[in-house]
Kinemage of the C-alpha trace (Angstrom):
@kinemage 1
@onewidth
@group {chain A} dominant
@subgroup {mainchain}
@vectorlist {calphas} color= white
{ca met a 1} P -162.604 65.364 97.466
{ca arg a 2} L -166.103 66.698 97.017
{ca ile a 3} L -167.553 68.528 94.057
{ca thr a 4} L -170.791 69.656 95.634
{ca gly a 5} L -172.870 71.779 93.292
{ca arg a 6} L -170.719 71.175 90.215
{ca arg a 7} L -172.534 70.336 86.982
{ca ala a 8} L -170.975 67.349 85.248
{ca leu a 9} L -171.574 65.971 81.769
{ca val a 10} L -170.287 62.397 81.459
{ca val a 11} L -170.102 61.355 77.822
{ca gly a 12} L -170.145 57.588 77.465
{ca gly a 13} L -171.523 57.332 80.975
{ca ala a 14} L -174.023 54.513 80.444
{ca gly a 15} L -171.521 51.767 81.152
{ca gly a 16} L -167.993 50.832 82.150
{ca ile a 17} L -165.624 53.485 83.460
{ca gly a 18} L -167.991 56.303 82.482
{ca ala a 19} L -170.810 54.879 84.590
{ca ala a 20} L -168.499 54.460 87.574
{ca ile a 21} L -167.369 58.079 87.236
{ca ala a 22} L -170.984 59.281 87.012
{ca asp a 23} L -171.808 57.369 90.205
{ca thr a 24} L -168.738 58.685 92.010
{ca phe a 25} L -169.439 62.279 90.992
{ca ala a 26} L -173.073 62.045 92.110
{ca asp a 27} L -172.046 60.547 95.453
{ca ala a 28} L -169.592 63.447 95.888
{ca gly a 29} L -172.336 66.040 95.449
{ca ala a 30} L -172.289 66.858 91.735
{ca thr a 31} L -175.320 67.158 89.484
{ca val a 32} L -174.679 64.550 86.794
{ca leu a 33} L -176.038 64.233 83.276
{ca val a 34} L -175.034 61.215 81.184
{ca ala a 35} L -174.697 61.458 77.404
{ca asp a 36} L -174.617 58.189 75.509
{ca arg a 37} L -176.157 56.242 72.657
{ca arg a 38} L -177.558 53.796 75.231
{ca pro a 39} L -180.045 54.298 78.098
{ca pro a 40} L -178.276 56.165 80.901
{ca gly a 41} L -179.076 53.893 83.851
{ca arg a 42} L -178.982 55.494 87.303
{ca his a 43} L -178.652 59.122 86.188
{ca pro a 44} L -180.609 61.489 83.938
{ca gly a 45} L -179.411 61.220 80.380
{ca ile a 46} L -179.465 62.519 76.846
{ca thr a 47} L -178.787 60.785 73.538
{ca leu a 48} L -175.517 61.750 71.895
{ca asp a 49} L -173.401 60.192 69.132
{ca val a 50} L -169.833 61.453 69.429
{ca thr a 51} L -169.120 60.687 65.761
{ca asp a 52} L -171.910 62.980 64.527
{ca glu a 53} L -171.120 66.696 64.667
{ca gln a 54} L -174.768 67.769 64.725
{ca ser a 55} L -175.627 65.229 67.415
{ca val a 56} L -172.783 66.605 69.527
{ca ala a 57} L -173.877 70.218 69.028
{ca asp a 58} L -177.487 69.401 69.869
{ca gly a 59} L -176.531 67.234 72.832
{ca val a 60} L -174.253 69.830 74.399
{ca ala a 61} L -176.892 72.527 73.916
{ca glu a 62} L -179.438 70.298 75.648
{ca ala a 63} L -177.002 69.546 78.458
{ca val a 64} L -176.341 73.244 79.042
{ca ala a 65} L -180.079 73.936 79.099
{ca arg a 66} L -180.804 71.114 81.532
{ca leu a 67} L -177.862 71.675 83.848
{ca gly a 68} L -177.716 75.457 83.573
{ca gly a 69} L -174.105 75.166 82.410
{ca ile a 70} L -171.268 72.641 82.423
{ca asp a 71} L -168.472 72.719 84.969
{ca val a 72} L -166.969 69.274 84.398
{ca leu a 73} L -166.777 67.297 81.161
{ca val a 74} L -165.760 63.653 81.125
{ca asn a 75} L -164.980 62.130 77.727
{ca ser a 76} L -165.409 58.391 78.240
{ca ala a 77} L -167.082 57.161 75.044
{ca gly a 78} L -164.978 54.529 73.345
{ca val a 79} L -164.738 51.384 71.264
{ca leu a 80} L -162.205 48.580 71.530
{ca asp a 81} L -161.573 45.577 69.324
{ca gln a 82} L -158.667 43.613 67.934
{ca ala a 83} L -157.195 43.549 64.438
{ca glu a 84} L -153.656 43.215 63.142
{ca val a 85} L -152.490 46.014 60.867
{ca ala a 86} L -151.805 43.766 57.872
{ca thr a 87} L -155.420 42.604 57.740
{ca met a 88} L -157.231 45.498 59.408
{ca pro a 89} L -160.186 46.812 57.376
{ca thr a 90} L -160.004 50.553 56.782
{ca glu a 91} L -163.470 50.879 58.311
{ca thr a 92} L -162.209 49.361 61.572
{ca trp a 93} L -159.408 51.944 61.713
{ca arg a 94} L -161.746 54.826 60.892
{ca arg a 95} L -164.413 53.815 63.384
{ca thr a 96} L -161.885 53.622 66.223
{ca ile a 97} L -160.335 56.983 65.376
{ca asp a 98} L -163.779 58.548 64.907
{ca val a 99} L -165.087 57.432 68.307
{ca asp a 100} L -161.972 57.411 70.471
{ca leu a 101} L -160.217 60.529 69.154
{ca thr a 102} L -162.360 62.684 66.873
{ca gly a 103} L -165.305 62.276 69.235
{ca val a 104} L -163.206 63.734 72.049
{ca phe a 105} L -162.375 66.713 69.860
{ca leu a 106} L -165.989 67.332 68.813
{ca val a 107} L -167.441 67.175 72.323
{ca thr a 108} L -164.634 69.194 73.872
{ca arg a 109} L -164.874 71.888 71.204
{ca ala a 110} L -168.618 72.205 71.802
{ca val a 111} L -168.244 72.502 75.576
{ca leu a 112} L -165.228 74.824 75.698
{ca pro a 113} L -167.006 78.154 75.017
{ca his a 114} L -169.297 77.591 78.003
{ca met a 115} L -166.344 76.890 80.300
{ca thr a 116} L -164.167 79.737 79.096
{ca ala a 117} L -167.091 82.169 79.428
{ca gln a 118} L -167.483 81.260 83.101
{ca arg a 119} L -163.685 81.038 83.524
{ca trp a 120} L -163.846 77.685 85.274
{ca gly a 121} L -163.939 74.161 83.974
{ca arg a 122} L -162.440 70.711 84.179
{ca ile a 123} L -162.090 68.457 81.146
{ca ile a 124} L -161.143 64.839 81.840
{ca thr a 125} L -160.636 62.351 79.027
{ca ile a 126} L -160.208 58.612 79.332
{ca ala a 127} L -157.090 57.587 77.421
{ca ser a 128} L -155.301 54.251 77.904
{ca gln a 129} L -151.907 52.932 78.895
{ca leu a 130} L -151.831 51.363 75.418
{ca gly a 131} L -151.540 54.898 74.032
{ca ile a 132} L -148.138 54.947 75.722
{ca lys a 133} L -146.832 51.399 75.251
{ca gly a 134} L -148.867 49.998 72.353
{ca ser a 135} L -150.094 46.446 71.932
{ca pro a 136} L -150.188 43.798 69.209
{ca ser a 137} L -153.584 43.694 67.472
{ca met a 138} L -154.507 47.125 68.851
{ca ala a 139} L -152.565 49.627 66.744
{ca his a 140} L -155.776 51.499 65.878
{ca tyr a 141} L -156.817 51.799 69.521
{ca ala a 142} L -153.307 52.718 70.690
{ca ala a 143} L -153.039 55.376 67.978
{ca ala a 144} L -156.339 56.940 69.006
{ca lys a 145} L -155.417 56.981 72.687
{ca ala a 146} L -151.953 58.391 71.989
{ca gly a 147} L -153.757 61.120 70.073
{ca val a 148} L -155.949 61.799 73.095
{ca ile a 149} L -152.856 62.279 75.256
{ca gly a 150} L -151.298 64.705 72.766
{ca phe a 151} L -154.591 66.554 72.387
{ca thr a 152} L -154.855 66.862 76.167
{ca lys a 153} L -151.386 68.393 76.515
{ca ser a 154} L -151.939 70.870 73.714
{ca leu a 155} L -155.422 71.979 74.737
{ca ala a 156} L -154.319 72.368 78.352
{ca gln a 157} L -151.768 74.950 77.253
{ca glu a 158} L -154.415 76.823 75.266
{ca val a 159} L -157.053 77.181 77.969
{ca ala a 160} L -155.458 76.938 81.421
{ca gly a 161} L -155.199 80.718 81.508
{ca ala a 162} L -158.978 80.873 81.120
{ca gly a 163} L -159.482 78.717 84.196
{ca val a 164} L -160.136 75.472 82.310
{ca leu a 165} L -157.932 72.560 83.370
{ca val a 166} L -157.572 69.700 80.899
{ca asn a 167} L -156.216 66.302 81.892
{ca ala a 168} L -156.404 62.647 80.934
{ca ile a 169} L -156.579 59.309 82.702
{ca ala a 170} L -154.798 56.325 81.165
{ca pro a 171} L -156.160 53.231 82.902
{ca gly a 172} L -154.625 49.841 82.523
{ca pro a 173} L -156.874 46.910 81.634
{ca val a 174} L -160.208 47.207 83.412
{ca glu a 175} L -162.999 44.657 83.643
{ca thr a 176} L -165.734 46.132 81.435
{ca glu a 177} L -168.021 44.974 78.651
{ca met a 178} L -165.384 46.024 76.113
{ca thr a 179} L -162.488 44.072 77.599
{ca ala a 180} L -164.695 41.025 78.144
{ca asp a 181} L -164.793 40.615 74.353
{ca leu a 182} L -160.997 40.460 73.952
{ca thr a 183} L -159.451 37.097 73.167
{ca pro a 184} L -158.618 34.832 76.126
{ca asp a 185} L -154.978 34.704 74.992
{ca trp a 186} L -154.685 38.497 75.041
{ca arg a 187} L -156.322 38.745 78.464
{ca ala a 188} L -154.115 36.019 79.916
{ca gly a 189} L -150.961 37.529 78.439
{ca lys a 190} L -151.807 40.984 79.719
{ca thr a 191} L -152.630 39.692 83.201
{ca ala a 192} L -149.232 37.990 83.332
{ca glu a 193} L -147.524 41.321 82.504
{ca leu a 194} L -149.164 43.246 85.355
{ca pro a 195} L -147.177 43.636 88.580
{ca leu a 196} L -150.502 43.767 90.434
{ca gly a 197} L -151.503 40.523 88.760
{ca arg a 198} L -155.048 41.505 87.864
{ca phe a 199} L -157.240 43.782 85.796
{ca gly a 200} L -158.702 46.768 87.597
{ca ala a 201} L -162.345 47.591 88.273
{ca ala a 202} L -164.112 50.658 86.931
{ca ala a 203} L -164.807 51.810 90.482
{ca glu a 204} L -161.047 51.849 91.109
{ca val a 205} L -160.482 54.281 88.234
{ca ala a 206} L -163.315 56.684 89.058
{ca pro a 207} L -161.638 58.276 92.128
{ca thr a 208} L -158.867 59.572 89.860
{ca ala a 209} L -161.489 61.483 87.891
{ca leu a 210} L -162.917 62.822 91.145
{ca leu a 211} L -159.467 64.070 92.154
{ca leu a 212} L -159.078 65.951 88.863
{ca ala a 213} L -162.575 67.456 89.094
{ca ser a 214} L -162.315 68.518 92.720
{ca glu a 215} L -161.031 71.585 94.532
{ca pro a 216} L -158.385 71.932 95.810
{ca gly a 217} L -157.402 68.395 94.786
{ca gly a 218} L -157.332 69.047 91.056
{ca asn a 219} L -156.158 72.631 91.084
{ca leu a 220} L -152.561 72.018 89.980
{ca tyr a 221} L -153.116 69.343 87.336
{ca val a 222} L -152.621 70.854 83.882
{ca gly a 223} L -152.116 68.672 80.807
{ca gln a 224} L -151.361 65.622 82.913
{ca thr a 225} L -152.070 61.966 82.246
{ca leu a 226} L -152.670 59.957 85.417
{ca his a 227} L -152.074 56.211 85.443
{ca pro a 228} L -154.285 53.857 87.487
{ca asn a 229} L -152.989 50.854 85.560
{ca ser a 230} L -152.036 47.916 87.814
{ca gly a 231} L -148.370 48.733 87.142
{ca asp a 232} L -148.552 48.168 83.381
{ca val a 233} L -146.837 51.526 82.724
{ca met a 234} L -144.588 53.250 85.245
{ca pro a 235} L -143.954 56.743 83.795
């Protein structure tokens, strides 16, 4: 599964799953540009705030100029925290929806014309198994990720005929900076639910993105959600 010569924009690629995908793509021969609010780390990067429409427009324009086009888009920017619905501040709900769902829409909309013009593209968005099964104290996050899955299915039907394949990845719990901040009780309870008995690692999710971005490996995936999730959901 190589993607030699492909130009990949990894949004949210400065840490966690996004960083692992950026590394995996680069090792497989892609030219990688990371877009994030934080310093990019190993790869060249640009500053982009997925909640700001102008920042997204400017960032995508810069990415196209620097890469010469975009073949693969990875939407991996996200936030994760805990709050029960009865006491959840409206701002907490809005921030999660803005980053985890609306941000996916804004970046994807900005990139699409470049992909449809060249009649080839792969769009891969990081969802979550919680968008399928839900979780106490994470209704806002689960709602956003369920929205990502629905968005993926709908957009895939719109643009597959133009050569742009749109898919999602719904990881189970993964050891990242975000999950490290979850309560010990939640982490312990979730670990006990997993048939595999452990959280995953970001590097164990990244090969799924490589499959979807590659040829011929990803050629038949249209509107799919793939599940590297330690057995938490068995669709």
